[in-house]
BAFI-3210 file (N, C-alpha, C; in Angstrom, 3 decimals, decimal comma, padded with zeros to 6 digits):
// residues 78
n [1|2|3|4|5|6|7|8|9|10|11|12|13|14|15|16|17|18|19|20|21|22|23|24|25|26|27|28|29|30|31|32|33|34|35|36|37|38|39|40|41|42|43|44|45|46|47|48|49|50|51|52|53|54|55|56|57|58|59|60|61|62|63|64|65|66|67|68|69|70|71|72|73|74|75|76|77|78]
n.u [073,509|072,752|074,305|074,000|073,344|076,114|077,477|076,604|077,338|079,590|083,156|085,378|088,285|090,880|093,898|096,284|098,307|101,734|104,360|107,161|108,565|107,275|107,047|106,600|104,925|103,343|102,209|100,003|098,814|097,211|095,981|094,124|092,658|091,152|090,253|088,214|086,751|085,411|084,045|082,117|080,719|080,352|079,386|079,575|082,479|085,553|087,324|086,678|087,560|090,386|093,465|095,624|098,944|101,055|103,959|106,139|109,024|110,718|112,490|110,722|108,303|107,266|106,275|105,419|107,402|109,085|111,151|110,703|112,909|115,026|114,141|114,275|114,518|112,810|110,506|109,598|106,761|105,242]
n.v [070,772|067,444|065,460|062,472|062,263|063,662|061,453|059,605|060,767|060,670|061,835|064,674|064,359|066,440|067,763|069,751|071,552|072,821|074,802|074,034|073,579|074,982|074,891|072,376|073,104|074,378|073,313|072,017|073,528|074,617|072,090|071,160|073,606|073,513|070,687|071,324|073,262|072,194|070,106|072,173|073,033|070,744|068,660|065,479|063,980|064,901|062,843|061,263|063,248|063,798|065,394|065,628|066,559|068,140|068,433|070,824|071,371|074,315|074,220|072,809|074,340|077,104|080,245|082,729|081,892|081,554|079,491|079,445|078,984|080,202|082,577|086,020|086,336|088,558|088,290|086,201|083,412|083,193]
n.w [-114,181|-113,603|-111,465|-111,784|-114,779|-115,406|-114,553|-116,313|-119,230|-118,973|-118,209|-118,701|-120,870|-121,014|-122,522|-122,364|-124,262|-124,313|-123,471|-122,656|-118,509|-117,115|-113,076|-110,932|-109,143|-110,499|-112,602|-110,968|-109,146|-112,000|-112,881|-110,726|-110,492|-113,325|-112,808|-110,596|-112,484|-114,056|-112,747|-110,810|-113,975|-115,347|-113,203|-111,529|-110,763|-108,597|-109,287|-111,652|-113,869|-116,417|-117,138|-118,588|-119,641|-121,646|-122,812|-124,724|-126,789|-126,554|-129,106|-130,184|-131,289|-133,224|-133,977|-136,016|-138,349|-136,731|-134,833|-130,885|-129,263|-131,012|-130,156|-129,392|-125,377|-124,355|-126,020|-125,537|-124,811|-120,793]
ca.u [073,820|072,333|074,970|073,795|074,123|076,965|078,451|076,143|078,489|081,173|083,770|085,825|089,711|091,691|094,967|096,959|100,003|102,329|105,931|108,272|109,079|106,397|106,973|105,681|103,460|102,414|101,165|099,279|097,673|096,242|095,147|093,458|091,626|090,691|088,998|087,209|085,911|084,671|082,773|080,945|079,709|080,087|078,791|080,626|083,142|087,247|088,763|086,383|088,174|091,698|094,135|096,471|099,929|102,498|105,292|106,740|110,205|110,688|112,825|109,417|107,527|107,745|105,192|105,477|107,984|110,539|111,272|110,575|114,030|115,740|113,222|115,114|113,501|111,362|109,361|109,077|105,310|105,293]
ca.v [069,395|066,501|064,054|061,335|062,509|063,743|059,906|058,670|060,735|060,505|063,060|064,711|064,180|067,648|067,970|070,860|071,813|074,252|075,309|073,067|075,205|075,095|074,345|071,155|073,584|074,960|072,565|071,032|074,164|074,232|070,964|071,649|074,878|072,637|070,134|071,966|074,251|071,431|069,240|072,477|072,709|069,198|067,777|064,620|063,181|064,894|061,509|061,510|063,818|063,861|065,900|065,292|068,002|067,626|070,003|070,855|072,095|075,356|074,226|072,375|075,317|077,974|080,986|083,651|081,113|081,622|078,993|079,770|078,289|081,204|084,324|086,839|086,734|089,472|088,028|084,905|083,642|083,048]
ca.w [-114,890|-112,544|-110,992|-112,342|-115,893|-116,006|-114,917|-117,822|-120,519|-118,960|-117,546|-119,397|-120,665|-121,245|-123,304|-122,291|-125,011|-123,035|-123,458|-120,932|-118,453|-115,959|-112,240|-110,490|-107,805|-111,231|-113,284|-109,645|-109,524|-113,192|-113,002|-110,023|-111,354|-114,687|-112,009|-109,985|-112,910|-114,754|-111,704|-110,571|-114,733|-115,623|-112,460|-111,330|-108,925|-109,205|-109,570|-112,980|-114,416|-116,938|-117,367|-119,648|-120,055|-122,910|-122,630|-126,114|-126,121|-127,354|-129,882|-131,327|-131,598|-133,649|-134,248|-137,248|-138,660|-135,864|-133,408|-129,641|-128,687|-131,276|-129,595|-128,078|-124,194|-124,116|-126,641|-124,467|-123,285|-119,492]
c.u [073,629|073,809|075,111|074,001|075,201|078,138|077,893|076,614|079,008|082,224|084,590|087,509|090,031|093,183|095,161|098,598|100,274|103,843|106,376|108,563|108,249|107,484|106,532|104,000|102,623|101,593|099,802|098,301|096,605|095,124|094,488|092,762|090,451|089,478|088,454|086,403|084,673|083,802|081,596|080,147|079,267|078,739|080,145|081,342|084,819|087,552|087,584|086,812|089,936|092,419|095,583|097,832|100,866|102,568|105,956|108,201|110,142|111,152|111,513|108,524|107,886|105,801|105,776|106,255|109,197|110,024|111,601|112,319|115,068|115,161|114,399|114,277|112,600|110,598|108,926|107,737|106,045|105,475]
c.v [068,062|065,461|062,841|061,161|062,731|062,101|059,565|059,453|060,957|061,527|063,363|064,690|065,335|067,364|069,808|070,641|072,818|074,169|074,286|074,614|075,292|074,268|072,929|072,149|073,753|074,560|071,769|072,395|074,706|073,131|070,760|072,603|073,617|071,920|070,239|072,784|073,037|069,974|070,913|073,341|071,763|068,260|066,574|064,610|064,208|063,539|061,233|062,328|064,663|065,355|065,300|066,778|067,371|068,692|069,813|072,231|072,850|075,600|073,498|072,616|076,583|078,867|082,236|083,454|080,763|080,658|079,784|080,248|079,259|082,703|084,558|086,985|087,136|088,911|087,074|084,599|083,586|082,120]
c.w [-113,493|-112,517|-111,526|-114,169|-116,200|-115,850|-116,172|-119,118|-120,058|-119,003|-118,642|-120,171|-121,827|-121,622|-123,139|-123,062|-124,132|-123,861|-122,525|-120,261|-117,061|-114,472|-112,124|-109,879|-109,362|-112,062|-112,214|-109,545|-110,808|-113,156|-112,272|-109,800|-112,424|-114,231|-111,480|-110,735|-114,003|-113,673|-111,674|-112,210|-114,711|-114,649|-112,367|-110,042|-109,991|-109,846|-110,952|-114,054|-114,830|-117,112|-117,785|-120,227|-120,969|-122,919|-123,896|-125,670|-127,130|-128,705|-131,126|-131,806|-131,989|-133,801|-135,406|-138,245|-137,783|-134,669|-132,088|-129,451|-129,465|-131,417|-129,526|-126,517|-123,785|-125,459|-126,600|-124,488|-122,122|-119,228]
res [m|h|h|d|t|a|r|s|l|g|m|p|i|y|h|i|e|m|m|e|g|r|t|p|e|q|k|r|k|l|v|e|a|v|t|r|v|s|v|d|i|l|g|g|s|p|e|a|v|h|v|l|i|h|e|i|p|r|d|n|w|a|t|g|g|q|l|w|s|e|r|k|p|s|s|s|p|r]
***
């Protein structure tokens, strides 16, 4: 995609929902990767890419009828 076309379409806003507990370094690497891939594929500049991270407490997230805060440690996601 030509950069002028990407600019006229506006760049994306990414909403990432994940359980709380990642380090600032992990989140930094995640937003850098999302930004880099967006610019590579869609064009535009890194400054035009917005990434919003929504951290969900484990007691507000359930799978299979069970809160993640009540799961055994071996069944928790990374």
